[in-house]
C-alpha positions, 0 to 999 in steps of 0.5 A: 640531099633528104630531110630526117629530122632526128633530135638524139644524142651519141656521146662516146670516147669512141669515135668509130662506136659513135659511127659504127652507131650511128650508121645502124640507126640509118639502117646501114651495115657499119661493117660494109662502110668503109672507113668504119670498117677499116677503123674496126680493124685497126683497132681504132675503136669498135665498128662493130655493134654487136660489142658496142654497149649502148646505154639509155634508150633501146636503138636494136629495132631504130631503122631510120631507112637512109638509103646508102647508095642512091645515085643522082643523074650527075654521080650516074653519069660519073661512073659511067664516066670512070668506070662503066661504058663511057671509060673510052671516053674518059681522055675525050670528055674530061681532059680536053677542049670540050671538057668545060662543057661538063661545067656547063652541064652541071651548072644547067643541071644543077641551076635550071632543073635541080633546084628549082624541080626539087630542091627549092622544096628540099629547103622549105620542108628542112626550114620547116623542121626546129632545125630549119628553125633554129639556122633561121635565127643564126644572125 
């Protein structure tokens, strides 16, 4: 989770175009995102920003520099098990009596390391934004 406090309204009857414009503004290539690409190719909407008419503010140079391929320790480990050097151990790691250790390891990582060292600070930062203040006012 990364906090990007952006107040912008996108509206269209074309949901593929909405996703494409949002992705472009985030600094991502919309057509490299499988669901936008597929929606565009199937004619469900327009996924190429060059084919989308945007009215209102000029967003041509907007780039919020989001990271589209950032991995966490947990996701890197998962990729190593499913697609990488640990693939031969997938059955033993995920389909054997030791499989509950994956739950234990995830719980320790997220609740004993990530949340106290990283997550709480991010939550506090999020709560300081306008959206965070609004969230805190919900009953």
